[in-house]
N, C-alpha and C positions, 0 to 999 in steps of 0.2 A: 504493500499500499504505499505508494509514493506521494509526498506532498510537494507538488510541483505547481507554484502559483504565479499568477501574472504579475506584472509590476509596471510602474510608470518610469520608463527608461529616460535617462538623460543622453540625448543624442546630438551629433554634430548638426549644426544649422544646415538646412537644405542648400546644397551646393557645395559644402565644405567636407563632404564624407572622404572623397578621395585624398584631399590634402591632409586631413587629420588622422584617419585610421591608419594604424601601424602594425607591422609584425610584432610578435610577442617580445617582450623585453629580453628574454634569454637566449634569442638566437643571434645576438650580437655580442662581440667582445667589447671590452671598454673602449678600444681605439675605434672600432667600427661604429659603436653607438655614437661616439663624439663626432666623428666624421659625417654621420648621416644627419644628425641634428643640425650640424653647421650648415650643411646644404638644404635642409628641409625644416627650417625653424617653426613651422606650423604643424609639424608631425606630433602625433601623441606620444612618440618615444621621448620628447622633451619632458614629459611628465612622468612616463614609465621609468625612465633612466635620468632622473633630474640632475645628476651629478654632471651630465653633459652641458648643463648651463651655468656651472660653477667653476671655479678655478681648478686646474687639473691636479693640484697637489691635496685636494680634499678627498678624503677616503670615501669610497663609494657607499660605505655603511655608516657614514657620519650622519648625526642627528639632523645636521643642516640639509642634507640631501632630501630627507623625507619632509622636512618642513617646507622646502622649495617646492616639492611636488604638490603638496596641499595648496600652497599659495598660487602656483600656476593654474591648478585646475579651478580654484575659486575665481581667479582672474578670467579665465576663459568663459566660465559661466557667466560672470558679470558682464562681460563684453559681448554676450549672446553668441559666442562661437559654439557653445552647447545650449540646448534648449530641452527642458523637461516636458514630457508628455503630461497631459492633465489628468488622465484616468489610467488605472492599471489595465494592461492588456498583454497579450502574448505577441510575439514577433516571429516571423519566419526569416531565416538567414540561409540563402543559397550561395554556394560557391561552385564554380565551374572551372576546371583545370583539365587541359588536355582532352576535351570532349566529354568528360565525365562530371556530373553535377551531384552534390549532396546537399540536402536540405534539412536544417534542423530547426527545432522550436526553441526560441530564446525566451528564458523564463528564470524564475528563482526556485532553487532548491532548498530543502530544509536542512539545517545543521544537525537536527535530531536524526534524520534518516541517515545521515553520514555516520553518526555514532552508533546507530541501531543496525547498521550494516544492510539497510535497504539499499543504500548507495555503496557499491563494493569496490574495493581497492585491489590492484594487482602489483603495486609497486611501492618499495620503501621510500621514505623522504629523508632528506638531510636537514639537521637541525638549523645549520647556518643559512641555508636557502629559505627555509620556512621562516626564520626570524626577519630575514630581509622583506618579504612580502607582508609579514605581520606589521612591520613598521610602516610600510608603505600604505596598506589599506587603512591602518589606524589614523595616520597623518592626513590622509585625503577624505576619511569618513565615506569611502566609496570603494566599491569592487569595480575594477576597470578592465581586467582581462578575464573573459568567460572561460569556465571549466568545460572541457570537451567530454560530454556524457553520451552514453548510447544505451539503447533499449530494444527489446524485441518488438517487431512491428506490431501496430494496433490498427484495426480497420476504421475505427472511428476517427483517430488522429489522421490517418491517411486520407480520409474523405475530406476533412476540413483543410488539410494541407493542399489537396488538389484544387478545391474550391477557392481558396485565397490566392493561390498562384495564377488562377485565371484572370486576376485583375492586375493592373498595372502596378509595378513596385514603387515604393516611395523613394527608392534610391537605386542606382544601377552604375557601377563604376569598375574599372580595371585597377588591380593592384599589382605590386610587383610579381614578376613571373607570368604576366598575362593571366592573372587569376580574375575572373569576372565575380563580383559580389552584388547581390541583390537582396533587398530588404522589403517584406510586406508587413502590415499590421493586421492582427486578428483582434478586431475590437467588438465585435457582435457579442452581446451578453450571452446569448445562447451558445454560440460557438466557443466562447471562453469557458463556460460551465461545462461543456461537453469535454473540452480538452482536460480540464482539471479532474473531472469525473474518470476519465479514461486512464489518467496516470495513477489515479487511486487504485485501479484494477491491476496495476503492474506491480508485480512483486519485487522485481530487482532492476536497478539502474546501475550501470557500469561506469567508472571513471575510464575514459580512453586515454586522454591526455590532460595534464595539468594537476597532478597529484600535490605538488608543492603549493600552487595557488589555492587549491581546495582546502589542504590542511591549514594554510594560513588564515583563509576566510572563516573557517570554523573556529579557530583560535580566537580570532577578533571577536566573533560573535559571543563566545563564552566570556571574554573579558568585558564586553558590554553588559552582559547578563549580571555580572558581579558588580558592575557600576550602577546598575539599575535593578536592585533586588525586588522591585514590585513589577518587573516586566510581565507582559501577558502572554508572550509567544507570537503575537501578532507584529511586532516591531520588525522593521526591515533588517536589522542586525541578526535576526533569527534565520535569515535566508541568504544564499549566496548566488551570484550570477553564473547562469549555465547556458550552453546550448546543447540540446538533446537531439541525437541523430538516430533514426532506426538502423539496426545493424546491417540491413540489406542495401544501405546506400553507401557505406563505408568501405575503404580499401586501405588495408595496412601495407605499407611499403617495407622493403628489406631494410635491416639495421645491421651494417656490416662492421667487421672487425679488421684492424691492421695492427699487427705486433711488429715492434721496432727492430727486433733482431731475431735470430734463430736460436737463442739460448746456447750458443756455443757449438751447434750443429752445423754440418755442411748441408746444403740442399738435398743431396742424395740421402744422408742419414736421416733428415727430417722426414723425407718421402717414405724411407723404409720404416720409420716408427708409426707414421700415420697409416701405413698400409695395413697394420694389425687391426685398426679401428674402422677403416674405411676402404672399400674397394677404389682403386684409383683407376679413372677411366679417361679417355680423351674425347674429342668432338664425335668420333664415330662410334662411341660407346664401347670400344674394345678395352678390356681390362688389361693392367699391367700383368705380365706373366710372373706368377708368384712361385717361390721356393718354400715349401712347408705350409703350415696352416696356422691361422691366427690363435693366439694364446689369450683366452678371455680373461685371465687373471692379471695380465700385465700388458700395458700399452706399449712398453718399450721394447718388446721382443715379439717374435712370431713371424707373420708373413713379411718377406722381403723379395724384392724384385731386382733384377740386374738394371744397370744403367740404360742398356738398349731398350729394355722394356718401358722405362719411364719416358724415354725419347719418343716412343711410339705414341704415347698417351698425350703428350703436351701439345699446346696449340698457342700460336702467337696472338690470336684473337680471344676475346673474353668468351668463357664458357659459363653460361647462367644456369643455375639449378632450375628444373622444370616442375619439381614436385617436392613435397616434404621428404626429408631423408637424404636430399642432395645438397652439396655445398660446393660452389665454385672457389678455387683457390688460385692465387696468383703468386708464384714464387720464382725468383731468378729470371725474370723475363718471359716466363711461360705460364699458360693457364692449364689448370687440371679440374676434372670433375670428381669429387669425392662422393662416394655412396656409402652411408652408414650401414655397417655390417648388422645383419638381424638380431645378433646376440646383444647388441648395445642399444637396441631400441627398447621402448618402455611405453606401457599404458598409462602410467602415472602422469597426471596433468602437467607436473613441472618437469619431472626427470625425462619425460618423453618429448620435450621441446628440442628442436634442432640447436638452438643457442644453448640449451643446458648440456646436451651431449657434446657439443664443441667445447664448452668450458670444462667439463668434468673429465672429458676423455683426451683432449688434446691441449687446450690452452694451459691448463693447470699443470699436468703430469709431464708434458713434453716440452712445452715453452716456458714453463715457469711463471705463468700469470696466476697466482694464487687468489688474489682479491681484485677482480676487475674494476671494482669501485674506487680503489685507491692506487692501483698500480699505474706508474707513469709510462710504462713500457707498451700500453695499449691505447689505440685511438678507436672511437666508435664513429662511423661515417654513415650518415643517412642516405637511403637509396636515391634520393633526389639529386645527389651529387654525381651519380653515375659510376661506370666502371674505371673511367680515366683518372678519377681521383684516386681510387684503390691502387692503381698501377703506379701513379706518380708518388704516392706516399711510400708504398712498399720499395720502389726503386730508390728513393731518397734515404730511406732508413737502412736498405739492404735487409729488409725484413720480409714479411709474408702477410698477404691480405686474404680474408675470407669473405666471399660473397654468399649471403644467406638466402634461403628461400623465405618469404615473409611469413610471419606468424600470422595465424588466421584469427578472425574475430571469435569463432568457435572455441579456439584454444585459450583466448584471453577469457572468455566467459567460464570456461571450465576451471581455470586456475582460480579466478575470483570467487566462483561458486563453492570451491573446496576451501575457501579461506586461506589460500596460499599466495605466495609472491612469485613473480616472475624473476628471472636473473635481470641485472641492470641492462637497460638499453635493449629491450626485446621487441619493441614496437616503434614504427615511425609512421606518423600521420601526415599526409598532405591533402589539401592545402591547410596552412596554419590558419586559425581563427584570429582575425585582426583584433587588436586592442583599441579602445577608444571609439568603436563603432556603437557600443551599448554601455552605459555606465549605470551602475545600481548604487544609488546614494544610501547610506546607511545612518 
């Protein structure tokens, strides 16, 4: 029973949407953010990363940064760069990239549903990243970056979405990467009541992206409850800004790994050790000729193939995995296709993930990446960057890249339903939800 309610959004004034709306704060490095705001002073990134408007010697977590964010937001509201809608309503937010459209409902979700596990998590959060957004939300008294939620499709919601999208959007603009962004308003009282009632009938909502923003919004809500002990539960701080997408409209991209070195191994020795975990094949699917059989108890011994066999398997062109259980690997100027051997696959929702098998069987025992959250020898590269980025980094490091088959929405749901957590960097969603297009004042 999900409590997903309408709200009166504070939105860019008509005609300013393309100028103001910005990619999420955490896709930029400090230097990239400062350069972007210098070129685009009207971008919401100036508020999301307010250190960009202050002297460079000020720490990004300094209290002055958060105070500046709150001042800028209030100034933009005062100058009518933002305008708040008069009555609570739902919104539709459609993004089209590469010919594919995803349409979500913009609304506010309950912090109690987060605590009660109606809104389910699949990822750990870091305290320092949480604290940064807690300070930002608190200083702005606003949630400015929506949480990316997903749910199993509902026919009532689908019908209202189709009906609403038949009308003209209130805004329609292109953002970076040629992403088309469109917004509609669901203001009819009967439609709003039907949407809210439909969500009450949905048992589980899932966080797709934005675990840190979500945890921070919940923490601020609880702080406001402490500051207002007579709260009723209807106050805006009891809810957080979200966009909810049906699972059938979402697509998860690959989230790939680059290891900076071979942990003291030669490329041939690395191939030998990996061959006990995965069948190594080439673009024509011909496997490396093996000597011996895999030893299920040790990833460092077992099936080995001669150098000529690996030569037959390699390709100068990228080899992408076509299904679960396959991994592309770029090593020493060549691509290989790895097929996880049956004895290393699992029906467990976490252990059976390709990213888990790669971590547990190859990255940790063979390449020495014990904790991918903290190890500086590994990079995570979103699939939007393409295979050229994997080649470039591996060549620069004299390391190895792994091109993953995307984790599925079904796998995400299974992990969250089991109350488990995915390995770090298991999912990459595109396009990213823009910040500053909808603001929830608390």
